[in-house]
C-alpha positions as CSV (number, residue, x, y, z in Angstrom):
1,M,38.2,18.0,74.4
2,L,38.7,21.6,74.9
3,D,41.5,23.1,75.8
4,V,44.4,25.4,74.6
5,A,47.4,22.5,75.4
6,G,45.2,19.8,73.4
7,G,44.7,21.8,69.8
8,F,41.2,21.1,69.7
9,D,40.7,17.8,68.5
10,C,37.1,17.8,67.4
11,I,38.1,20.4,64.9
12,R,40.7,18.4,63.0
13,R,38.0,15.5,62.8
14,M,35.1,17.8,61.8
15,N,38.0,19.4,59.5
16,F,38.6,16.0,57.5
17,K,34.7,15.6,57.5
18,Y,34.0,18.2,55.2
19,L,37.0,17.8,53.1
20,L,35.7,13.7,52.6
21,S,32.2,15.0,51.4
22,C,34.0,17.8,49.7
23,V,35.7,14.7,47.7
24,L,32.9,12.4,47.6
25,M,31.0,15.6,46.1
26,G,33.3,16.1,43.3
27,I,33.6,12.5,42.0
28,M,29.7,12.3,42.4
29,L,29.4,15.0,40.2
30,T,31.9,14.0,38.2
31,G,30.8,10.7,37.5
32,T,26.9,11.8,36.6
33,S,25.7,10.9,32.8
34,G,24.4,13.9,30.6
35,C,21.6,13.4,27.5
36,Y,23.8,12.9,24.0
37,S,21.9,13.5,20.5
38,T,21.9,10.6,17.9
39,V,22.0,11.4,14.7
40,D,18.6,10.5,13.9
41,G,18.0,13.6,16.3
42,S,16.9,12.5,19.2
43,K,18.1,12.8,22.9
44,Q,19.3,9.7,25.4
45,T,20.9,9.7,28.1
46,G,24.2,8.9,28.6
47,V,28.0,10.6,28.8
48,P,27.3,12.8,26.0
49,W,31.8,13.6,25.4
50,L,33.1,11.3,23.8
51,K,33.4,10.1,20.6
52,D,30.3,7.8,19.1
53,S,30.1,8.7,15.6
54,V,31.4,7.3,12.5
55,E,31.1,9.6,9.2
56,G,31.3,8.0,5.4
57,R,31.3,9.5,1.9
58,Y,30.1,7.4,-1.0
59,E,29.8,8.5,-5.0
60,R,26.5,6.3,-4.5
61,P,23.0,7.8,-5.0
62,M,21.1,7.9,-1.2
63,D,18.2,4.8,-2.1
64,Q,21.3,2.6,-2.7
65,I,23.6,3.4,0.6
66,Y,20.4,3.4,2.7
67,E,19.7,-0.2,1.8
68,A,23.0,-1.2,2.2
69,A,22.8,-0.3,5.7
70,I,19.3,-2.6,6.1
71,E,21.2,-4.8,4.8
72,V,24.3,-4.8,7.3
73,L,22.2,-3.9,10.0
74,R,20.0,-6.7,9.4
75,F,23.3,-9.6,8.8
76,N,24.9,-8.8,12.2
77,G,21.4,-7.8,14.9
78,T,18.3,-6.6,14.9
79,V,17.0,-3.2,12.9
80,V,14.7,-2.1,15.9
81,S,13.2,0.7,12.9
82,E,13.8,2.2,9.8
83,N,12.7,5.7,9.2
84,R,12.0,6.4,5.5
85,I,11.3,9.8,5.5
86,N,14.8,11.3,7.6
87,H,16.5,8.1,6.4
88,S,17.8,7.0,9.8
89,L,17.8,3.1,11.4
90,I,18.2,2.4,15.0
91,A,19.2,-1.3,15.6
92,R,20.6,-3.9,18.0
93,V,24.3,-5.3,17.0
94,D,25.2,-7.2,20.2
95,T,24.6,-5.4,23.1
96,R,24.2,-1.8,21.6
97,T,22.3,0.3,19.9
98,V,23.8,1.7,16.7
99,W,22.1,4.6,15.2
100,V,22.6,5.4,11.3
101,R,21.6,8.2,9.0
102,V,22.2,8.6,5.6
103,E,22.2,12.2,3.8
104,E,22.3,13.6,0.4
105,L,25.2,15.9,-0.2
106,S,24.9,16.7,-4.0
107,P,23.5,14.0,-6.2
108,T,26.5,11.5,-6.7
109,I,27.6,12.1,-3.5
110,T,26.0,10.6,-0.3
111,R,27.3,10.6,3.9
112,T,26.4,7.9,6.2
113,L,26.8,8.9,9.9
114,V,27.1,5.6,12.1
115,Q,27.0,5.4,15.8
116,A,26.9,3.0,19.0
117,R,26.9,3.5,22.0
118,T,26.5,1.1,25.1
119,R,23.3,0.1,27.3
120,W,24.8,2.1,30.2
121,G,24.6,5.3,27.2
122,R,28.7,5.1,26.8
123,P,30.2,4.5,23.4
124,D,32.0,2.1,21.4
125,V,33.3,3.9,18.4
126,D,34.6,0.7,16.8
127,I,31.4,-1.2,16.1
128,A,30.5,2.0,14.3
129,A,33.5,1.7,12.5
130,E,33.6,-1.1,11.6
131,L,29.7,-1.4,10.5
132,D,30.7,1.4,8.5
133,K,33.5,-0.9,6.8
134,Q,30.7,-3.4,5.7
135,I,28.1,-0.7,4.0
136,A,31.2,0.5,2.1
137,L,31.8,-3.4,1.3
138,Q,28.2,-4.3,0.7
139,L,28.5,-1.5,-2.3
140,K,30.9,-2.6,-4.6
C-alpha cells in the first residue's frame, strides 16, 4: 500500500531483501577458495592463506635425507610421484596429500619442506610436522 500514513511497507521489504542478498554474497565470496603453491612448484586449488608446511634442517647429505623421506612416506602411506630432478615427492597419507621437497643449502646442510593438505585443499600442519619428525628419526 503506497500512502504516507502507512510508511511505505514495500520499501521496507525491498531494503531487507537487498541487505540479505548483500550478506549472502559476502559469505559466498569469503567462503570460496583460491590457489596455493606446493613445495614442488605446482599450483593447486584450496585455501591459500593458511600455514600448511613445516621446514626441517639437517646436517646430513641430501641423498641420505631423500631416501629417509621416501621410507617414511612408504611406511605411512603410498608414494604417488617421485621427482629426482628437483628432489620432491608426492604421497597419499590417510586421506591427505603430502608434498616433500629436499634442498641442499650447503654440502653439509640440507633442508626439508613437508606440506600436507586435505582432499578439499585445507591445510593439515599436524601430519606435516609428524612426517618431518619421522624423517628426522629415520636418520638416526
